[in-house]
N, C-alpha and C positions, 0 to 999 in steps of 0.2 A: 530453433531451437533455442530456447531462450535467452541459455547463458551465450550465444552468441554477442545479444548486446554489452555485457561487460568489457570488450573491448573499444569498444566506440566513446566518444565523447559523448557528456552527456550534462543536464541541469539537472539539480536537486531544488524544489523547491520545499523548503520545509514547511509544511501545514498545521502540524499537532505536534505536541510535546517537545515544542521548542522554548525553552524558559519554563517548562511544565512536566508534571510528570507523567500526565495522564493524554489522550487523544495524539497518539500517534498516528502520523502521514503524512510522509511525502512520499511527492511525485516523482518522479524522474523523466526525464524526454532526453531520448536519443539524437544525437544529428541526421539519425532520417527519420524522427518525427514519429515512431513509436514512443506511447504514452504509458509507463506503471506505474501501480501506485505500490509501493511501499507499508503495507502495513492500513489498516481503516478505524481506526479508535475511536472507542467514547469514551468523550470529555466524565469526566467525576468530580463532586466535593465541592462545588462550585457555589450551590443553594439555587437561587434562580435561573440566575446566568450562565448555570449550565446546558438549558434546554435551548439557549439561543445559539450556545457555543459549537450544541450536536447538531442546530440545522442547518448549519451552514458548513457546508464539504471543503467549499475552499476550492473547488474543481469540477467541469463538468462530465461529471459519470460518463457520458455517451462517446466521449473520446478516450475513455481506457482502452489499451490492447493487452493491459495482463493485470493481475493484482498477486503479486508477493505476501504470503503471512509470515509472517517470522515466529508468531507464535500463538496459541490460542486462548490469552489472557484478556478477558474486557476493551480493557486501553488498548490494546494490538486491533482487536478483533468485532466490535461491538457492533460499530456502524457497517460493515457488510451489509446486512440484510437488507439497508435502504437503498443497496445500491441497483436490488435486483428488479427496480422499475425499468431500470439502462441497460440490462442485461439482455441484451441479442445474442440466439445460440446458444451452443456446447458450453456447460462448465467442466472442466477440466482438475481436477485434484489429485495431487503428489506429497509421499511425506520422502524425504530422504534421508540417508544418515548424515551428519555432516562431514564425516570422512569423505563423502561423493566429491564432494569439491574441492578437495586438494586432488585426489586423482585424475579428476578432468583437467586441471590446471599443469597435471605432469608432475605435480611434487610426491 
């Protein structure tokens, strides 16, 4: 279960949207080596520099175990189609109500 990862030690690499408002990408690596990408957003509004920023993902997509999308704005989801060349196997999509996280945690 993906929620089991929440209780492990983890490292977070801030790839995008650090000191920026676009390009949200955060790579979480758990103590067991699982790699979870939180968002894969597109940079916007920097003119010619924007293309170069969007071409460099900042991680190896082939190593991802999961992708979590917080919401569907382009600055959080815009580069997900670029990952399709590295995705192997099935892709599952879930939608859950925010309160379900509190129910899971026993609150």
